[in-house]
C-alpha positions as CSV (number, residue, x, y, z in Angstrom):
1,X,130.4,120.1,91.3
2,X,132.6,122.6,93.2
3,X,129.5,123.6,95.3
4,X,128.9,120.0,96.2
5,X,132.5,119.5,97.3
6,X,132.4,122.7,99.2
7,X,129.4,121.5,101.1
8,X,131.2,118.3,102.0
9,X,134.3,120.0,103.1
10,X,132.6,122.7,105.2
11,X,130.2,120.1,106.8
12,X,133.2,118.1,107.9
13,X,134.8,121.3,109.3
14,X,131.5,122.0,111.1
15,X,131.3,125.4,109.4
16,X,127.8,124.6,108.0
17,X,125.0,122.3,109.1
18,X,123.3,119.6,107.1
19,X,122.3,120.7,103.6
20,X,120.1,119.5,100.8
21,X,120.7,121.0,97.4
22,X,118.4,120.4,94.4
23,X,119.6,121.6,91.0
24,X,120.3,120.8,87.4
25,X,123.4,120.9,85.1
26,X,123.2,123.7,82.6
27,X,124.3,123.2,79.9
28,X,124.0,119.4,79.7
29,X,127.0,117.5,80.9
30,X,128.5,114.1,81.4
31,X,130.0,113.4,84.8
32,X,132.3,110.5,85.5
33,X,133.3,108.8,88.8
34,X,136.5,109.7,90.6
35,X,138.1,106.4,89.8
36,X,137.0,106.1,86.1
37,X,139.0,106.5,82.9
38,X,137.2,108.9,80.7
39,X,137.7,107.2,77.3
40,X,136.6,103.8,78.8
41,X,133.1,105.1,79.6
42,X,132.5,108.2,77.5
43,X,132.4,108.8,73.7
44,X,134.6,111.9,74.0
45,X,134.4,112.9,70.3
46,X,130.6,112.8,70.5
47,X,130.5,114.8,73.7
48,X,132.7,117.5,72.1
49,X,130.7,117.5,68.9
50,X,127.5,118.0,70.8
51,X,129.0,120.7,73.0
52,X,128.3,118.8,76.2
53,X,130.4,119.6,79.2
54,X,132.6,116.9,80.8
55,X,133.4,116.8,84.5
56,X,135.1,114.4,86.8
57,X,133.3,114.0,90.2
58,X,135.0,113.8,93.6
59,X,132.6,110.9,94.3
60,X,132.8,107.3,93.1
61,X,130.2,105.6,90.8
62,X,129.8,105.5,87.1
63,X,129.4,107.8,84.1
64,X,126.2,109.8,84.0
65,X,124.6,111.9,81.3
66,X,123.0,115.0,82.8
67,X,120.2,116.4,80.5
68,X,119.7,120.0,81.5
69,X,116.0,119.9,80.5
70,X,115.2,116.3,81.5
71,X,116.7,115.6,84.9
72,X,116.7,116.7,88.5
73,X,119.9,116.4,90.6
74,X,120.2,116.3,94.3
75,X,123.1,116.6,96.8
76,X,122.9,116.1,100.5
77,X,125.6,116.9,103.0
78,X,125.2,115.3,106.4
79,X,127.3,114.6,109.5
80,X,128.0,110.8,109.4
81,X,126.5,109.8,112.7
82,X,124.7,106.7,113.8
83,X,123.5,104.5,111.0
84,X,125.0,107.0,108.5
85,X,128.5,105.8,109.6
86,X,127.8,102.6,107.6
87,X,128.2,103.2,103.8
88,X,125.6,100.6,102.7
89,X,123.1,101.7,105.3
90,X,123.6,105.4,104.4
91,X,122.9,104.6,100.8
92,X,119.7,102.8,101.8
93,X,118.5,105.7,104.0
94,X,119.3,108.5,101.5
95,X,118.0,106.6,98.5
96,X,114.9,105.9,100.6
97,X,114.3,109.6,100.4
98,X,114.1,109.3,96.6
99,X,111.7,106.4,96.9
100,X,109.5,108.7,99.0
101,X,109.9,111.5,96.5
102,X,108.7,109.3,93.7
103,X,105.8,108.2,95.9
104,X,104.9,111.9,96.2
105,X,104.6,111.9,92.4
106,X,102.4,108.8,92.4
107,X,105.2,106.3,91.4
108,X,106.0,103.1,93.3
109,X,109.8,102.7,93.5
110,X,112.2,100.5,95.4
111,X,115.8,100.8,96.6
112,X,118.2,98.6,94.6
113,X,121.5,98.1,96.5
114,X,124.0,99.5,96.5
115,X,123.1,102.9,95.2
116,X,120.1,102.8,92.7
117,X,116.4,103.3,92.8
118,X,114.3,101.3,90.5
119,X,110.8,101.4,89.0
120,X,109.3,98.3,87.4
121,X,112.7,96.7,87.4
122,X,114.5,99.6,85.7
123,X,116.8,102.3,87.0
124,X,115.3,105.7,87.5
125,X,118.0,107.1,89.9
126,X,121.6,106.5,90.6
127,X,123.7,108.0,93.4
128,X,127.4,108.3,94.4
129,X,129.0,109.3,97.7
130,X,132.2,110.6,99.3
131,X,133.2,111.0,102.9
132,X,135.7,113.3,104.6
133,X,137.0,113.8,108.1
134,X,138.1,117.2,109.5
135,X,136.4,118.2,112.8
136,X,133.9,115.4,112.3
137,X,133.0,112.7,109.7
138,X,130.7,114.0,107.0
139,X,129.3,112.5,103.8
140,X,128.1,114.0,100.6
141,X,125.7,111.9,98.4
142,X,124.5,113.2,95.1
143,X,122.5,111.6,92.4
144,X,119.9,112.0,89.7
145,X,116.2,111.5,89.0
146,X,115.4,110.8,85.3
147,X,112.4,113.0,84.4
148,X,112.5,113.2,80.6
149,X,116.1,112.6,79.7
150,X,117.0,112.3,76.0
151,X,117.9,108.6,75.8
152,X,119.2,109.0,72.2
153,X,121.8,111.5,73.4
154,X,122.5,109.3,76.5
155,X,123.3,106.3,74.3
156,X,125.5,108.4,72.0
157,X,127.7,109.9,74.7
158,X,128.0,106.9,77.2
159,X,129.8,103.6,76.6
160,X,127.7,101.0,78.4
161,X,129.4,98.7,80.9
162,X,128.2,95.1,80.5
163,X,128.1,94.4,84.2
164,X,125.9,97.4,84.9
165,X,123.5,96.5,82.1
166,X,123.4,92.9,83.3
167,X,122.1,94.0,86.7
168,X,118.9,95.0,84.8
169,X,118.9,92.2,82.3
170,X,119.5,94.7,79.5
171,X,121.7,94.9,76.4
172,X,121.2,98.6,75.8
173,X,121.2,101.6,78.2
174,X,117.7,102.6,77.2
175,X,116.4,99.1,78.2
176,X,118.0,99.4,81.7
177,X,116.5,102.8,82.6
178,X,113.1,104.3,83.0
179,X,112.0,108.0,83.3
180,X,109.2,109.7,85.2
181,X,107.7,110.6,81.8
182,X,107.6,106.9,80.9
183,X,105.6,106.0,84.0
184,X,103.2,109.0,84.2
185,X,102.8,109.6,80.4
186,X,103.9,113.2,80.8
187,X,106.7,115.0,82.6
188,X,105.8,117.0,85.7
189,X,107.3,120.5,85.9
190,X,110.9,120.4,87.2
191,X,109.8,122.5,90.3
192,X,107.2,119.9,91.1
193,X,109.9,117.2,91.1
194,X,112.2,119.3,93.2
195,X,109.3,119.8,95.8
196,X,108.8,116.1,95.8
197,X,112.5,115.5,96.5
198,X,112.4,117.9,99.5
199,X,109.3,116.2,100.8
200,X,110.9,112.8,100.4
201,X,114.0,113.9,102.4
202,X,111.8,115.3,105.1
203,X,110.1,112.0,105.6
204,X,113.1,109.8,105.2
205,X,115.3,111.8,107.6
206,X,112.6,112.9,109.9
207,X,113.7,116.5,109.5
208,X,112.1,119.9,108.5
209,X,113.9,121.4,105.6
210,X,114.0,125.2,105.3
211,X,114.6,126.9,102.0
212,X,117.7,129.2,102.1
213,X,120.5,130.5,99.9
214,X,124.0,128.9,100.1
215,X,126.1,130.3,102.9
216,X,128.9,132.8,102.0
217,X,131.5,130.3,103.1
218,X,130.2,127.7,100.6
219,X,130.1,130.1,97.7
220,X,133.7,131.3,98.4
221,X,135.2,127.8,98.7
222,X,133.3,126.7,95.6
223,X,134.9,129.6,93.6
224,X,138.3,128.3,94.8
225,X,137.5,124.8,93.8
226,X,135.9,125.5,90.4
227,X,139.1,125.8,88.3
228,X,139.9,122.2,89.2
229,X,136.7,120.9,87.6
230,X,137.4,122.8,84.4
231,X,141.0,121.6,84.2
232,X,141.6,118.9,81.6
233,X,144.4,117.5,83.7
234,X,141.8,116.7,86.4
235,X,139.2,115.5,84.0
236,X,141.6,113.1,82.2
237,X,143.8,112.4,85.2
238,X,143.3,108.6,85.1
239,X,144.0,108.1,81.3
């Protein structure tokens, strides 16, 4: 999480260019949105019993279970120019990259406003966003692709919000979501999903993406920010 915030901050300062990061949480974690109250959306006792990490994001959105073995996470830091100035349009453009990524894997998906991607009427990806102005306006959007996420654990650690379930006509979390493994019958290797994400962003943004290591400035700022994300005062700051 500290790396993602560092990318946003340094993109806004014009220290780094546009970046796409594809990664996973290890160990598994639950992340909550910046504005959420932990105990309203997370079964904290179950999270602690299972040894799952808990982190508050700097972006909005809802609570997410990140399965270290069953999910791919992306983060993209961009200068907020042109259509990307508009929040709704930027979600459509960036989530469109995930639609393209799924197409690369042989899956037909669609954008579901404001910030979801759906397959067969069920959620396969959710995203959240933050914006920051320094030398320029920048945005950071990150989100997930459900590959083979353990739905039993997901239902144990998350408290479903009725309005979110209602969007998908579901009463349980597992009935609102779908995973790549459910569509294809088997889970592709994580590196194959990551490659599809990169290809999807290249098509959606009309850009060529070059593999590289994180710049020194990003690593250094992330180290400075990391203690905040481990601090219970930050995690439980809205209780």
